[in-house]
PDB file of N, CA, C and O in Angstrom:
ATOM      1  N   MET A   1       4.841  -1.354  13.317  1.00  0.00           N
ATOM      2  CA  MET A   1       3.820  -1.501  12.290  1.00  0.00           C
ATOM      3  C   MET A   1       2.549  -0.824  12.789  1.00  0.00           C
ATOM      4  O   MET A   1       2.177  -0.971  13.953  1.00  0.00           O
ATOM      5  N   PHE A   2       1.888  -0.086  11.910  1.00  0.00           N
ATOM      6  CA  PHE A   2       0.631   0.541  12.295  1.00  0.00           C
ATOM      7  C   PHE A   2      -0.256   0.707  11.087  1.00  0.00           C
ATOM      8  O   PHE A   2       0.217   0.790   9.954  1.00  0.00           O
ATOM      9  N   ASN A   3      -1.542   0.754  11.342  1.00  0.00           N
ATOM     10  CA  ASN A   3      -2.521   0.936  10.275  1.00  0.00           C
ATOM     11  C   ASN A   3      -2.704   2.425  10.058  1.00  0.00           C
ATOM     12  O   ASN A   3      -3.027   3.161  10.990  1.00  0.00           O
ATOM     13  N   THR A   4      -2.497   2.868   8.826  1.00  0.00           N
ATOM     14  CA  THR A   4      -2.622   4.290   8.532  1.00  0.00           C
ATOM     15  C   THR A   4      -3.965   4.625   7.901  1.00  0.00           C
ATOM     16  O   THR A   4      -4.166   5.748   7.438  1.00  0.00           O
ATOM     17  N   GLY A   5      -4.888   3.664   7.875  1.00  0.00           N
ATOM     18  CA  GLY A   5      -6.209   3.917   7.301  1.00  0.00           C
ATOM     19  C   GLY A   5      -7.007   4.876   8.154  1.00  0.00           C
ATOM     20  O   GLY A   5      -6.823   4.932   9.370  1.00  0.00           O
ATOM     21  N   ASP A   6      -7.889   5.628   7.530  1.00  0.00           N
ATOM     22  CA  ASP A   6      -8.694   6.603   8.244  1.00  0.00           C
ATOM     23  C   ASP A   6      -9.929   5.985   8.883  1.00  0.00           C
ATOM     24  O   ASP A   6     -10.490   6.542   9.827  1.00  0.00           O
ATOM     25  N   SER A   7     -10.351   4.840   8.371  1.00  0.00           N
ATOM     26  CA  SER A   7     -11.559   4.217   8.899  1.00  0.00           C
ATOM     27  C   SER A   7     -11.281   2.751   9.199  1.00  0.00           C
ATOM     28  O   SER A   7     -10.248   2.206   8.812  1.00  0.00           O
ATOM     29  N   GLU A   8     -12.201   2.141   9.880  1.00  0.00           N
ATOM     30  CA  GLU A   8     -12.076   0.733  10.232  1.00  0.00           C
ATOM     31  C   GLU A   8     -12.083  -0.124   8.963  1.00  0.00           C
ATOM     32  O   GLU A   8     -13.009  -0.023   8.159  1.00  0.00           O
ATOM     33  N   PRO A   9     -11.051  -0.972   8.775  1.00  0.00           N
ATOM     34  CA  PRO A   9     -11.015  -1.800   7.562  1.00  0.00           C
ATOM     35  C   PRO A   9     -12.100  -2.871   7.588  1.00  0.00           C
ATOM     36  O   PRO A   9     -12.616  -3.230   8.647  1.00  0.00           O
ATOM     37  N   SER A  10     -12.430  -3.364   6.417  1.00  0.00           N
ATOM     38  CA  SER A  10     -13.413  -4.441   6.347  1.00  0.00           C
ATOM     39  C   SER A  10     -12.780  -5.719   6.867  1.00  0.00           C
ATOM     40  O   SER A  10     -11.571  -5.758   7.098  1.00  0.00           O
ATOM     41  N   THR A  11     -13.568  -6.757   7.052  1.00  0.00           N
ATOM     42  CA  THR A  11     -13.053  -8.003   7.591  1.00  0.00           C
ATOM     43  C   THR A  11     -12.725  -9.016   6.508  1.00  0.00           C
ATOM     44  O   THR A  11     -12.368 -10.152   6.822  1.00  0.00           O
ATOM     45  N   THR A  12     -12.835  -8.639   5.252  1.00  0.00           N
ATOM     46  CA  THR A  12     -12.538  -9.555   4.152  1.00  0.00           C
ATOM     47  C   THR A  12     -11.083  -9.976   4.211  1.00  0.00           C
ATOM     48  O   THR A  12     -10.195  -9.131   4.320  1.00  0.00           O
ATOM     49  N   GLU A  13     -10.831 -11.279   4.140  1.00  0.00           N
ATOM     50  CA  GLU A  13      -9.473 -11.792   4.248  1.00  0.00           C
ATOM     51  C   GLU A  13      -8.859 -12.115   2.896  1.00  0.00           C
ATOM     52  O   GLU A  13      -7.663 -12.396   2.829  1.00  0.00           O
ATOM     53  N   MET A  14      -9.634 -12.085   1.815  1.00  0.00           N
ATOM     54  CA  MET A  14      -9.119 -12.350   0.483  1.00  0.00           C
ATOM     55  C   MET A  14      -8.440 -11.089  -0.045  1.00  0.00           C
ATOM     56  O   MET A  14      -8.873  -9.976   0.250  1.00  0.00           O
ATOM     57  N   ASN A  15      -7.378 -11.267  -0.826  1.00  0.00           N
ATOM     58  CA  ASN A  15      -6.717 -10.093  -1.372  1.00  0.00           C
ATOM     59  C   ASN A  15      -6.259 -10.349  -2.800  1.00  0.00           C
ATOM     60  O   ASN A  15      -5.083 -10.616  -3.044  1.00  0.00           O
ATOM     61  N   ASP A  16      -7.183 -10.268  -3.731  1.00  0.00           N
ATOM     62  CA  ASP A  16      -6.842 -10.263  -5.144  1.00  0.00           C
ATOM     63  C   ASP A  16      -6.854  -8.788  -5.530  1.00  0.00           C
ATOM     64  O   ASP A  16      -7.922  -8.216  -5.753  1.00  0.00           O
ATOM     65  N   PRO A  17      -5.661  -8.156  -5.611  1.00  0.00           N
ATOM     66  CA  PRO A  17      -5.626  -6.705  -5.803  1.00  0.00           C
ATOM     67  C   PRO A  17      -6.485  -6.190  -6.960  1.00  0.00           C
ATOM     68  O   PRO A  17      -7.157  -5.169  -6.817  1.00  0.00           O
ATOM     69  N   GLU A  18      -6.472  -6.866  -8.079  1.00  0.00           N
ATOM     70  CA  GLU A  18      -7.247  -6.377  -9.226  1.00  0.00           C
ATOM     71  C   GLU A  18      -8.753  -6.418  -8.937  1.00  0.00           C
ATOM     72  O   GLU A  18      -9.474  -5.477  -9.268  1.00  0.00           O
ATOM     73  N   SER A  19      -9.221  -7.495  -8.329  1.00  0.00           N
ATOM     74  CA  SER A  19     -10.645  -7.595  -7.978  1.00  0.00           C
ATOM     75  C   SER A  19     -11.041  -6.526  -6.966  1.00  0.00           C
ATOM     76  O   SER A  19     -12.118  -5.937  -7.058  1.00  0.00           O
ATOM     77  N   VAL A  20     -10.166  -6.285  -6.007  1.00  0.00           N
ATOM     78  CA  VAL A  20     -10.448  -5.270  -4.989  1.00  0.00           C
ATOM     79  C   VAL A  20     -10.535  -3.888  -5.637  1.00  0.00           C
ATOM     80  O   VAL A  20     -11.420  -3.099  -5.304  1.00  0.00           O
ATOM     81  N   ARG A  21      -9.625  -3.596  -6.556  1.00  0.00           N
ATOM     82  CA  ARG A  21      -9.669  -2.302  -7.253  1.00  0.00           C
ATOM     83  C   ARG A  21     -10.951  -2.161  -8.066  1.00  0.00           C
ATOM     84  O   ARG A  21     -11.529  -1.076  -8.131  1.00  0.00           O
ATOM     85  N   GLN A  22     -11.399  -3.248  -8.685  1.00  0.00           N
ATOM     86  CA  GLN A  22     -12.634  -3.203  -9.465  1.00  0.00           C
ATOM     87  C   GLN A  22     -13.839  -2.885  -8.581  1.00  0.00           C
ATOM     88  O   GLN A  22     -14.838  -2.346  -9.056  1.00  0.00           O
ATOM     89  N   MET A  23     -13.740  -3.220  -7.292  1.00  0.00           N
ATOM     90  CA  MET A  23     -14.795  -2.872  -6.337  1.00  0.00           C
ATOM     91  C   MET A  23     -14.673  -1.418  -5.874  1.00  0.00           C
ATOM     92  O   MET A  23     -15.521  -0.924  -5.130  1.00  0.00           O
ATOM     93  N   GLY A  24     -13.601  -0.730  -6.324  1.00  0.00           N
ATOM     94  CA  GLY A  24     -13.395   0.659  -5.941  1.00  0.00           C
ATOM     95  C   GLY A  24     -12.738   0.831  -4.589  1.00  0.00           C
ATOM     96  O   GLY A  24     -12.905   1.863  -3.939  1.00  0.00           O
ATOM     97  N   LYS A  25     -11.993  -0.172  -4.165  1.00  0.00           N
ATOM     98  CA  LYS A  25     -11.366  -0.133  -2.842  1.00  0.00           C
ATOM     99  C   LYS A  25      -9.853  -0.300  -2.965  1.00  0.00           C
ATOM    100  O   LYS A  25      -9.332  -0.592  -4.042  1.00  0.00           O
ATOM    101  N   ILE A  26      -9.159  -0.111  -1.843  1.00  0.00           N
ATOM    102  CA  ILE A  26      -7.707  -0.276  -1.781  1.00  0.00           C
ATOM    103  C   ILE A  26      -7.410  -1.716  -1.359  1.00  0.00           C
ATOM    104  O   ILE A  26      -7.929  -2.169  -0.338  1.00  0.00           O
ATOM    105  N   PRO A  27      -6.585  -2.450  -2.122  1.00  0.00           N
ATOM    106  CA  PRO A  27      -6.207  -3.804  -1.713  1.00  0.00           C
ATOM    107  C   PRO A  27      -5.400  -3.772  -0.413  1.00  0.00           C
ATOM    108  O   PRO A  27      -4.702  -2.796  -0.135  1.00  0.00           O
ATOM    109  N   PHE A  28      -5.497  -4.836   0.377  1.00  0.00           N
ATOM    110  CA  PHE A  28      -4.657  -4.958   1.567  1.00  0.00           C
ATOM    111  C   PHE A  28      -3.205  -4.814   1.129  1.00  0.00           C
ATOM    112  O   PHE A  28      -2.756  -5.504   0.214  1.00  0.00           O
ATOM    113  N   THR A  29      -2.473  -3.919   1.781  1.00  0.00           N
ATOM    114  CA  THR A  29      -1.117  -3.606   1.352  1.00  0.00           C
ATOM    115  C   THR A  29      -0.207  -3.412   2.551  1.00  0.00           C
ATOM    116  O   THR A  29      -0.556  -2.728   3.514  1.00  0.00           O
ATOM    117  N   ASN A  30       0.974  -4.030   2.475  1.00  0.00           N
ATOM    118  CA  ASN A  30       2.060  -3.727   3.397  1.00  0.00           C
ATOM    119  C   ASN A  30       3.079  -2.905   2.640  1.00  0.00           C
ATOM    120  O   ASN A  30       3.456  -3.258   1.522  1.00  0.00           O
ATOM    121  N   LEU A  31       3.526  -1.823   3.230  1.00  0.00           N
ATOM    122  CA  LEU A  31       4.636  -1.047   2.695  1.00  0.00           C
ATOM    123  C   LEU A  31       5.833  -1.370   3.573  1.00  0.00           C
ATOM    124  O   LEU A  31       5.960  -0.860   4.686  1.00  0.00           O
ATOM    125  N   ASN A  32       6.711  -2.224   3.058  1.00  0.00           N
ATOM    126  CA  ASN A  32       7.845  -2.730   3.830  1.00  0.00           C
ATOM    127  C   ASN A  32       9.084  -1.888   3.588  1.00  0.00           C
ATOM    128  O   ASN A  32       9.429  -1.594   2.443  1.00  0.00           O
ATOM    129  N   ALA A  33       9.759  -1.496   4.674  1.00  0.00           N
ATOM    130  CA  ALA A  33      11.005  -0.742   4.555  1.00  0.00           C
ATOM    131  C   ALA A  33      11.968  -1.524   3.665  1.00  0.00           C
ATOM    132  O   ALA A  33      12.056  -2.748   3.757  1.00  0.00           O
ATOM    133  N   THR A  34      12.690  -0.802   2.799  1.00  0.00           N
ATOM    134  CA  THR A  34      13.598  -1.443   1.863  1.00  0.00           C
ATOM    135  C   THR A  34      14.805  -0.564   1.613  1.00  0.00           C
ATOM    136  O   THR A  34      14.893   0.552   2.125  1.00  0.00           O
ATOM    137  N   GLU A  35      15.728  -1.070   0.827  1.00  0.00           N
ATOM    138  CA  GLU A  35      16.941  -0.345   0.459  1.00  0.00           C
ATOM    139  C   GLU A  35      16.597   0.810  -0.484  1.00  0.00           C
ATOM    140  O   GLU A  35      15.558   0.793  -1.143  1.00  0.00           O
ATOM    141  N   THR A  36      17.465   1.794  -0.540  1.00  0.00           N
ATOM    142  CA  THR A  36      17.278   2.888  -1.484  1.00  0.00           C
ATOM    143  C   THR A  36      17.453   2.381  -2.909  1.00  0.00           C
ATOM    144  O   THR A  36      18.193   1.429  -3.157  1.00  0.00           O
ATOM    145  N   THR A  37      16.772   3.022  -3.826  1.00  0.00           N
ATOM    146  CA  THR A  37      16.841   2.659  -5.234  1.00  0.00           C
ATOM    147  C   THR A  37      16.606   3.900  -6.081  1.00  0.00           C
ATOM    148  O   THR A  37      15.979   4.858  -5.628  1.00  0.00           O
ATOM    149  N   ASP A  38      17.104   3.880  -7.298  1.00  0.00           N
ATOM    150  CA  ASP A  38      16.955   5.032  -8.190  1.00  0.00           C
ATOM    151  C   ASP A  38      15.571   5.144  -8.820  1.00  0.00           C
ATOM    152  O   ASP A  38      15.185   6.220  -9.279  1.00  0.00           O
ATOM    153  N   ASN A  39      14.817   4.040  -8.847  1.00  0.00           N
ATOM    154  CA  ASN A  39      13.525   4.070  -9.546  1.00  0.00           C
ATOM    155  C   ASN A  39      12.327   4.214  -8.605  1.00  0.00           C
ATOM    156  O   ASN A  39      11.207   3.861  -8.974  1.00  0.00           O
ATOM    157  N   ALA A  40      12.551   4.727  -7.399  1.00  0.00           N
ATOM    158  CA  ALA A  40      11.455   4.917  -6.438  1.00  0.00           C
ATOM    159  C   ALA A  40      10.634   6.148  -6.801  1.00  0.00           C
ATOM    160  O   ALA A  40      11.143   7.112  -7.374  1.00  0.00           O
ATOM    161  N   ILE A  41       9.360   6.090  -6.454  1.00  0.00           N
ATOM    162  CA  ILE A  41       8.429   7.198  -6.690  1.00  0.00           C
ATOM    163  C   ILE A  41       8.271   7.966  -5.378  1.00  0.00           C
ATOM    164  O   ILE A  41       7.934   7.377  -4.351  1.00  0.00           O
ATOM    165  N   VAL A  42       8.511   9.258  -5.409  1.00  0.00           N
ATOM    166  CA  VAL A  42       8.487  10.081  -4.201  1.00  0.00           C
ATOM    167  C   VAL A  42       7.072  10.606  -3.943  1.00  0.00           C
ATOM    168  O   VAL A  42       6.410  11.120  -4.845  1.00  0.00           O
ATOM    169  N   PHE A  43       6.625  10.464  -2.690  1.00  0.00           N
ATOM    170  CA  PHE A  43       5.313  10.956  -2.269  1.00  0.00           C
ATOM    171  C   PHE A  43       5.473  11.853  -1.041  1.00  0.00           C
ATOM    172  O   PHE A  43       6.264  11.555  -0.146  1.00  0.00           O
ATOM    173  N   ASN A  44       4.724  12.940  -1.006  1.00  0.00           N
ATOM    174  CA  ASN A  44       4.693  13.822   0.156  1.00  0.00           C
ATOM    175  C   ASN A  44       3.456  13.582   1.004  1.00  0.00           C
ATOM    176  O   ASN A  44       3.395  14.017   2.154  1.00  0.00           O
ATOM    177  N   SER A  45       2.473  12.896   0.445  1.00  0.00           N
ATOM    178  CA  SER A  45       1.197  12.680   1.125  1.00  0.00           C
ATOM    179  C   SER A  45       0.846  11.190   1.121  1.00  0.00           C
ATOM    180  O   SER A  45       0.908  10.528   0.085  1.00  0.00           O
ATOM    181  N   PHE A  46       0.478  10.675   2.299  1.00  0.00           N
ATOM    182  CA  PHE A  46       0.062   9.276   2.368  1.00  0.00           C
ATOM    183  C   PHE A  46      -1.261   9.077   1.629  1.00  0.00           C
ATOM    184  O   PHE A  46      -1.521   7.992   1.109  1.00  0.00           O
ATOM    185  N   ASP A  47      -2.089  10.102   1.580  1.00  0.00           N
ATOM    186  CA  ASP A  47      -3.342  10.020   0.827  1.00  0.00           C
ATOM    187  C   ASP A  47      -3.075   9.795  -0.656  1.00  0.00           C
ATOM    188  O   ASP A  47      -3.829   9.085  -1.323  1.00  0.00           O
ATOM    189  N   ASP A  48      -1.999  10.398  -1.179  1.00  0.00           N
ATOM    190  CA  ASP A  48      -1.642  10.182  -2.586  1.00  0.00           C
ATOM    191  C   ASP A  48      -1.212   8.738  -2.827  1.00  0.00           C
ATOM    192  O   ASP A  48      -1.542   8.156  -3.860  1.00  0.00           O
ATOM    193  N   ILE A  49      -0.484   8.164  -1.887  1.00  0.00           N
ATOM    194  CA  ILE A  49      -0.092   6.747  -2.005  1.00  0.00           C
ATOM    195  C   ILE A  49      -1.343   5.880  -2.038  1.00  0.00           C
ATOM    196  O   ILE A  49      -1.473   5.008  -2.898  1.00  0.00           O
ATOM    197  N   LYS A  50      -2.266   6.113  -1.105  1.00  0.00           N
ATOM    198  CA  LYS A  50      -3.493   5.318  -1.056  1.00  0.00           C
ATOM    199  C   LYS A  50      -4.307   5.468  -2.335  1.00  0.00           C
ATOM    200  O   LYS A  50      -4.879   4.492  -2.820  1.00  0.00           O
ATOM    201  N   ALA A  51      -4.366   6.672  -2.885  1.00  0.00           N
ATOM    202  CA  ALA A  51      -5.117   6.896  -4.126  1.00  0.00           C
ATOM    203  C   ALA A  51      -4.507   6.094  -5.280  1.00  0.00           C
ATOM    204  O   ALA A  51      -5.237   5.541  -6.102  1.00  0.00           O
ATOM    205  N   GLN A  52      -3.181   6.030  -5.343  1.00  0.00           N
ATOM    206  CA  GLN A  52      -2.542   5.288  -6.427  1.00  0.00           C
ATOM    207  C   GLN A  52      -2.603   3.781  -6.197  1.00  0.00           C
ATOM    208  O   GLN A  52      -2.580   3.017  -7.162  1.00  0.00           O
ATOM    209  N   LEU A  53      -2.679   3.337  -4.952  1.00  0.00           N
ATOM    210  CA  LEU A  53      -2.912   1.913  -4.684  1.00  0.00           C
ATOM    211  C   LEU A  53      -4.322   1.534  -5.144  1.00  0.00           C
ATOM    212  O   LEU A  53      -4.535   0.466  -5.719  1.00  0.00           O
ATOM    213  N   LYS A  54      -5.265   2.415  -4.883  1.00  0.00           N
ATOM    214  CA  LYS A  54      -6.663   2.178  -5.265  1.00  0.00           C
ATOM    215  C   LYS A  54      -6.832   2.154  -6.781  1.00  0.00           C
ATOM    216  O   LYS A  54      -7.577   1.329  -7.309  1.00  0.00           O
ATOM    217  N   SER A  55      -6.142   3.054  -7.482  1.00  0.00           N
ATOM    218  CA  SER A  55      -6.291   3.143  -8.943  1.00  0.00           C
ATOM    219  C   SER A  55      -5.472   2.081  -9.678  1.00  0.00           C
ATOM    220  O   SER A  55      -5.726   1.800 -10.850  1.00  0.00           O
ATOM    221  N   GLY A  56      -4.495   1.494  -8.993  1.00  0.00           N
ATOM    222  CA  GLY A  56      -3.644   0.497  -9.640  1.00  0.00           C
ATOM    223  C   GLY A  56      -2.368   1.074 -10.220  1.00  0.00           C
ATOM    224  O   GLY A  56      -1.569   0.340 -10.801  1.00  0.00           O
ATOM    225  N   GLU A  57      -2.161   2.381 -10.073  1.00  0.00           N
ATOM    226  CA  GLU A  57      -0.907   2.984 -10.541  1.00  0.00           C
ATOM    227  C   GLU A  57       0.281   2.426  -9.760  1.00  0.00           C
ATOM    228  O   GLU A  57       1.367   2.270 -10.318  1.00  0.00           O
ATOM    229  N   LEU A  58       0.087   2.128  -8.488  1.00  0.00           N
ATOM    230  CA  LEU A  58       1.106   1.463  -7.670  1.00  0.00           C
ATOM    231  C   LEU A  58       0.686   0.014  -7.493  1.00  0.00           C
ATOM    232  O   LEU A  58      -0.466  -0.277  -7.171  1.00  0.00           O
ATOM    233  N   GLN A  59       1.637  -0.895  -7.707  1.00  0.00           N
ATOM    234  CA  GLN A  59       1.336  -2.317  -7.611  1.00  0.00           C
ATOM    235  C   GLN A  59       2.480  -3.067  -6.938  1.00  0.00           C
ATOM    236  O   GLN A  59       3.485  -2.477  -6.542  1.00  0.00           O
ATOM    237  N   GLN A  60       2.306  -4.363  -6.819  1.00  0.00           N
ATOM    238  CA  GLN A  60       3.273  -5.259  -6.181  1.00  0.00           C
ATOM    239  C   GLN A  60       4.698  -4.937  -6.630  1.00  0.00           C
ATOM    240  O   GLN A  60       4.975  -4.801  -7.822  1.00  0.00           O
ATOM    241  N   ASP A  61       5.599  -4.818  -5.643  1.00  0.00           N
ATOM    242  CA  ASP A  61       7.043  -4.626  -5.822  1.00  0.00           C
ATOM    243  C   ASP A  61       7.463  -3.235  -6.281  1.00  0.00           C
ATOM    244  O   ASP A  61       8.657  -2.994  -6.462  1.00  0.00           O
ATOM    245  N   ASP A  62       6.514  -2.301  -6.479  1.00  0.00           N
ATOM    246  CA  ASP A  62       6.914  -0.918  -6.726  1.00  0.00           C
ATOM    247  C   ASP A  62       7.567  -0.386  -5.455  1.00  0.00           C
ATOM    248  O   ASP A  62       7.264  -0.852  -4.357  1.00  0.00           O
ATOM    249  N   VAL A  63       8.461   0.587  -5.600  1.00  0.00           N
ATOM    250  CA  VAL A  63       9.129   1.197  -4.452  1.00  0.00           C
ATOM    251  C   VAL A  63       8.739   2.664  -4.392  1.00  0.00           C
ATOM    252  O   VAL A  63       8.765   3.375  -5.397  1.00  0.00           O
ATOM    253  N   VAL A  64       8.374   3.104  -3.186  1.00  0.00           N
ATOM    254  CA  VAL A  64       8.003   4.495  -2.967  1.00  0.00           C
ATOM    255  C   VAL A  64       8.894   5.099  -1.881  1.00  0.00           C
ATOM    256  O   VAL A  64       9.436   4.393  -1.031  1.00  0.00           O
ATOM    257  N   VAL A  65       9.026   6.416  -1.937  1.00  0.00           N
ATOM    258  CA  VAL A  65       9.723   7.159  -0.886  1.00  0.00           C
ATOM    259  C   VAL A  65       8.666   7.991  -0.177  1.00  0.00           C
ATOM    260  O   VAL A  65       7.945   8.765  -0.807  1.00  0.00           O
ATOM    261  N   TYR A  66       8.580   7.824   1.139  1.00  0.00           N
ATOM    262  CA  TYR A  66       7.626   8.580   1.938  1.00  0.00           C
ATOM    263  C   TYR A  66       8.323   8.982   3.232  1.00  0.00           C
ATOM    264  O   TYR A  66       8.893   8.135   3.920  1.00  0.00           O
ATOM    265  N   GLN A  67       8.282  10.245   3.560  1.00  0.00           N
ATOM    266  CA  GLN A  67       8.938  10.811   4.741  1.00  0.00           C
ATOM    267  C   GLN A  67      10.418  10.426   4.781  1.00  0.00           C
ATOM    268  O   GLN A  67      10.962  10.131   5.845  1.00  0.00           O
ATOM    269  N   GLY A  68      11.062  10.432   3.617  1.00  0.00           N
ATOM    270  CA  GLY A  68      12.495  10.173   3.519  1.00  0.00           C
ATOM    271  C   GLY A  68      12.903   8.716   3.606  1.00  0.00           C
ATOM    272  O   GLY A  68      14.094   8.409   3.556  1.00  0.00           O
ATOM    273  N   ALA A  69      11.936   7.807   3.735  1.00  0.00           N
ATOM    274  CA  ALA A  69      12.240   6.370   3.829  1.00  0.00           C
ATOM    275  C   ALA A  69      11.706   5.649   2.593  1.00  0.00           C
ATOM    276  O   ALA A  69      10.720   6.072   1.991  1.00  0.00           O
ATOM    277  N   TYR A  70      12.369   4.560   2.225  1.00  0.00           N
ATOM    278  CA  TYR A  70      11.988   3.767   1.060  1.00  0.00           C
ATOM    279  C   TYR A  70      11.140   2.576   1.497  1.00  0.00           C
ATOM    280  O   TYR A  70      11.454   1.901   2.478  1.00  0.00           O
ATOM    281  N   PHE A  71      10.057   2.328   0.752  1.00  0.00           N
ATOM    282  CA  PHE A  71       9.148   1.231   1.066  1.00  0.00           C
ATOM    283  C   PHE A  71       8.801   0.470  -0.209  1.00  0.00           C
ATOM    284  O   PHE A  71       8.562   1.062  -1.262  1.00  0.00           O
ATOM    285  N   LYS A  72       8.779  -0.861  -0.089  1.00  0.00           N
ATOM    286  CA  LYS A  72       8.393  -1.723  -1.208  1.00  0.00           C
ATOM    287  C   LYS A  72       6.958  -2.188  -0.989  1.00  0.00           C
ATOM    288  O   LYS A  72       6.597  -2.612   0.109  1.00  0.00           O
ATOM    289  N   ILE A  73       6.149  -2.108  -2.027  1.00  0.00           N
ATOM    290  CA  ILE A  73       4.744  -2.485  -1.952  1.00  0.00           C
ATOM    291  C   ILE A  73       4.612  -4.005  -1.982  1.00  0.00           C
ATOM    292  O   ILE A  73       5.161  -4.675  -2.857  1.00  0.00           O
ATOM    293  N   ASP A  74       3.871  -4.535  -1.004  1.00  0.00           N
ATOM    294  CA  ASP A  74       3.608  -5.972  -0.935  1.00  0.00           C
ATOM    295  C   ASP A  74       2.110  -6.177  -0.799  1.00  0.00           C
ATOM    296  O   ASP A  74       1.520  -5.863   0.235  1.00  0.00           O
ATOM    297  N   GLN A  75       1.498  -6.709  -1.857  1.00  0.00           N
ATOM    298  CA  GLN A  75       0.069  -7.007  -1.838  1.00  0.00           C
ATOM    299  C   GLN A  75      -0.168  -8.502  -1.971  1.00  0.00           C
ATOM    300  O   GLN A  75      -1.251  -8.922  -2.377  1.00  0.00           O
ATOM    301  N   ALA A  76       0.831  -9.314  -1.634  1.00  0.00           N
ATOM    302  CA  ALA A  76       0.736 -10.761  -1.795  1.00  0.00           C
ATOM    303  C   ALA A  76       0.008 -11.441  -0.641  1.00  0.00           C
ATOM    304  O   ALA A  76      -0.554 -12.522  -0.822  1.00  0.00           O
ATOM    305  N   ALA A  77       0.007 -10.836   0.530  1.00  0.00           N
ATOM    306  CA  ALA A  77      -0.616 -11.459   1.698  1.00  0.00           C
ATOM    307  C   ALA A  77      -2.113 -11.160   1.734  1.00  0.00           C
ATOM    308  O   ALA A  77      -2.571 -10.153   1.194  1.00  0.00           O
ATOM    309  N   ALA A  78      -2.857 -12.042   2.371  1.00  0.00           N
ATOM    310  CA  ALA A  78      -4.289 -11.812   2.578  1.00  0.00           C
ATOM    311  C   ALA A  78      -4.476 -10.920   3.796  1.00  0.00           C
ATOM    312  O   ALA A  78      -3.729 -11.016   4.770  1.00  0.00           O
ATOM    313  N   GLY A  79      -5.463 -10.068   3.732  1.00  0.00           N
ATOM    314  CA  GLY A  79      -5.757  -9.192   4.857  1.00  0.00           C
ATOM    315  C   GLY A  79      -6.980  -8.346   4.562  1.00  0.00           C
ATOM    316  O   GLY A  79      -7.560  -8.441   3.480  1.00  0.00           O
ATOM    317  N   PRO A  80      -7.370  -7.528   5.511  1.00  0.00           N
ATOM    318  CA  PRO A  80      -8.580  -6.723   5.361  1.00  0.00           C
ATOM    319  C   PRO A  80      -8.468  -5.705   4.229  1.00  0.00           C
ATOM    320  O   PRO A  80      -7.493  -4.957   4.145  1.00  0.00           O
ATOM    321  N   ILE A  81      -9.457  -5.686   3.379  1.00  0.00           N
ATOM    322  CA  ILE A  81      -9.506  -4.704   2.300  1.00  0.00           C
ATOM    323  C   ILE A  81      -9.504  -3.307   2.892  1.00  0.00           C
ATOM    324  O   ILE A  81     -10.213  -3.030   3.859  1.00  0.00           O
ATOM    325  N   GLY A  82      -8.702  -2.428   2.304  1.00  0.00           N
ATOM    326  CA  GLY A  82      -8.631  -1.048   2.756  1.00  0.00           C
ATOM    327  C   GLY A  82      -7.535  -0.768   3.756  1.00  0.00           C
ATOM    328  O   GLY A  82      -7.253   0.393   4.050  1.00  0.00           O
ATOM    329  N   LYS A  83      -6.904  -1.813   4.292  1.00  0.00           N
ATOM    330  CA  LYS A  83      -5.862  -1.617   5.295  1.00  0.00           C
ATOM    331  C   LYS A  83      -4.510  -1.469   4.611  1.00  0.00           C
ATOM    332  O   LYS A  83      -4.141  -2.283   3.764  1.00  0.00           O
ATOM    333  N   VAL A  84      -3.775  -0.426   4.982  1.00  0.00           N
ATOM    334  CA  VAL A  84      -2.428  -0.179   4.476  1.00  0.00           C
ATOM    335  C   VAL A  84      -1.509  -0.055   5.673  1.00  0.00           C
ATOM    336  O   VAL A  84      -1.662   0.854   6.488  1.00  0.00           O
ATOM    337  N   ASN A  85      -0.548  -0.970   5.783  1.00  0.00           N
ATOM    338  CA  ASN A  85       0.400  -0.971   6.890  1.00  0.00           C
ATOM    339  C   ASN A  85       1.719  -0.381   6.429  1.00  0.00           C
ATOM    340  O   ASN A  85       2.254  -0.791   5.400  1.00  0.00           O
ATOM    341  N   LEU A  86       2.240   0.560   7.164  1.00  0.00           N
ATOM    342  CA  LEU A  86       3.547   1.130   6.915  1.00  0.00           C
ATOM    343  C   LEU A  86       4.501   0.468   7.908  1.00  0.00           C
ATOM    344  O   LEU A  86       4.417   0.711   9.112  1.00  0.00           O
ATOM    345  N   ILE A  87       5.404  -0.365   7.400  1.00  0.00           N
ATOM    346  CA  ILE A  87       6.274  -1.166   8.257  1.00  0.00           C
ATOM    347  C   ILE A  87       7.682  -0.604   8.162  1.00  0.00           C
ATOM    348  O   ILE A  87       8.380  -0.806   7.169  1.00  0.00           O
ATOM    349  N   LYS A  88       8.088   0.101   9.206  1.00  0.00           N
ATOM    350  CA  LYS A  88       9.397   0.735   9.235  1.00  0.00           C
ATOM    351  C   LYS A  88      10.441  -0.243   9.769  1.00  0.00           C
ATOM    352  O   LYS A  88      10.133  -1.165  10.525  1.00  0.00           O
ATOM    353  N   ALA A  89      11.681  -0.012   9.353  1.00  0.00           N
ATOM    354  CA  ALA A  89      12.783  -0.881   9.796  1.00  0.00           C
ATOM    355  C   ALA A  89      13.135  -0.602  11.235  1.00  0.00           C
ATOM    356  O   ALA A  89      14.038  -1.235  11.783  1.00  0.00           O
TER     357      ALA A  89
END
């Protein structure tokens, strides 16, 4: 597990994704390794994933493909706003 954010995340421990997006920030997000699926969204850039997390285009339980691996979005846990963890199997 590692933090892929470019800057130091804030220390806020609350994570209401919609409220965080309204502040113009990325909700705390874990991208958990998952099984392959036909409805995954393919990304070539981690910056594009972060942009869609910030805009709300990607939300809880969506599945993305990044660097050939499948990840399920989990925004249910509390954590620092702006932090995105890529958790590989």
